C-alpha positions as CSV (number, residue, x, y, z in Angstrom):
1,M,-11.0,-77.0,-11.5
2,S,-12.9,-74.1,-12.8
3,A,-11.2,-71.2,-14.6
4,G,-11.1,-69.1,-11.4
5,T,-9.3,-71.8,-9.4
6,S,-7.0,-73.4,-12.0
7,S,-4.1,-71.1,-11.2
8,L,-4.2,-72.0,-7.5
9,I,-1.1,-73.9,-6.3
10,V,-2.0,-77.0,-4.2
11,A,0.8,-78.5,-2.2
12,T,1.3,-81.0,0.7
13,A,4.4,-79.0,1.7
14,N,4.1,-76.2,4.3
15,D,5.7,-73.7,2.0
16,I,6.4,-73.1,-1.7
17,D,10.1,-72.7,-2.6
18,G,10.9,-69.1,-3.5
19,R,7.4,-67.9,-2.8
20,P,7.0,-66.6,0.8
21,V,3.6,-66.7,2.4
22,Q,2.2,-63.2,2.5
23,D,-1.0,-63.9,4.4
24,Y,-2.7,-67.0,6.0
25,L,-6.4,-66.9,5.2
26,G,-7.6,-70.0,7.1
27,I,-8.3,-73.7,6.8
28,V,-10.2,-75.0,3.8
29,S,-11.7,-78.5,3.7
30,A,-14.0,-80.7,1.8
31,E,-15.5,-84.2,2.0
32,A,-16.9,-86.8,-0.4
33,V,-18.5,-90.2,0.3
34,V,-18.0,-93.2,-1.9
35,R,-20.0,-96.5,-1.5
36,T,-17.6,-99.4,-1.2
37,S,-20.0,-102.3,-1.7
38,V,-18.4,-103.5,-4.9
39,A,-18.0,-107.2,-4.0
40,T,-21.1,-109.2,-4.9
41,R,-21.6,-112.9,-5.0
42,R,-21.8,-112.8,-8.8
43,A,-18.5,-110.8,-9.0
44,A,-16.9,-113.2,-6.6
45,R,-17.6,-116.1,-9.0
46,S,-16.0,-114.3,-11.9
47,P,-12.4,-112.8,-11.6
48,R,-13.0,-110.7,-14.7
49,R,-16.2,-109.2,-13.2
50,A,-14.4,-108.6,-9.9
51,R,-11.5,-106.8,-11.7
52,A,-14.0,-104.6,-13.5
53,R,-15.9,-103.8,-10.3
54,Y,-12.6,-102.9,-8.5
55,A,-11.5,-100.8,-11.5
56,T,-14.9,-98.9,-11.2
57,F,-14.4,-98.5,-7.5
58,E,-10.8,-97.1,-8.1
59,N,-12.2,-94.7,-10.6
60,R,-14.8,-93.5,-8.0
61,I,-12.1,-93.0,-5.4
62,C,-10.1,-90.9,-7.9
63,Q,-13.1,-88.9,-8.8
64,A,-13.9,-88.3,-5.1
65,R,-10.3,-87.2,-4.5
66,Q,-10.5,-84.7,-7.3
67,E,-13.9,-83.5,-6.1
68,V,-12.5,-82.7,-2.6
69,I,-9.5,-80.9,-4.1
70,D,-11.7,-78.9,-6.5
71,E,-14.1,-78.0,-3.6
72,M,-11.1,-76.9,-1.5
73,C,-9.8,-74.7,-4.4
74,K,-13.2,-73.1,-4.8
75,S,-13.3,-72.2,-1.1
76,A,-9.8,-70.9,-1.2
77,A,-10.5,-68.8,-4.3
78,E,-13.5,-67.3,-2.5
79,L,-11.1,-66.2,0.3
80,G,-8.7,-64.7,-2.3
81,A,-6.0,-67.3,-1.9
82,T,-3.3,-68.0,-4.4
83,A,-2.3,-71.3,-2.9
84,I,-3.4,-74.1,-0.5
85,I,-0.5,-75.5,1.5
86,A,-0.1,-78.3,4.0
87,V,-2.8,-80.3,2.2
88,E,-3.7,-83.6,3.7
89,I,-6.1,-86.1,2.2
90,T,-7.5,-88.9,4.3
91,Y,-9.6,-92.0,3.6
92,T,-11.9,-93.3,6.3
93,H,-13.8,-96.6,6.0
94,V,-17.2,-96.6,7.7
95,P,-19.2,-99.8,8.0
96,L,-22.9,-99.3,7.8
97,A,-25.9,-101.7,7.9
98,Q,-26.8,-100.8,4.3
99,G,-23.3,-101.2,3.0
100,N,-19.9,-99.7,3.6
101,V,-18.8,-96.2,2.6
102,L,-15.4,-94.6,2.2
103,I,-15.2,-90.9,3.3
104,V,-12.5,-89.0,1.4
105,S,-11.6,-85.7,3.1
106,A,-9.1,-83.1,2.4
107,S,-7.9,-80.0,4.3
108,G,-5.2,-77.4,3.9
109,T,-4.3,-73.8,4.7
110,A,-5.4,-71.1,2.2
111,V,-2.7,-68.5,1.7
112,T,-1.6,-65.7,-0.5
113,L,1.9,-65.9,-1.9
């Protein structure tokens, strides 16, 4: 997160204990796409290569998740929010002819506390 968004509270809960919502500013959301074609014939022949490819894929998923959270925070900060509540992150697998992708999306409600 950038300096302007690092103080934002991000929570999956609908409220923050002891901090009543002052104003609801709207829904914020973001998406990221990750290619999932990590299994190759060469990797399938080598368990060590397969583990390395899956670790790389896991890292890409973590990066995508952080990207969508950061993008939501940026949008919320532009609205003047101090928190994003009711955050939901979803992962959607999409098979394509050129290879599969995973769509990581997040949404929540920007609020001031």
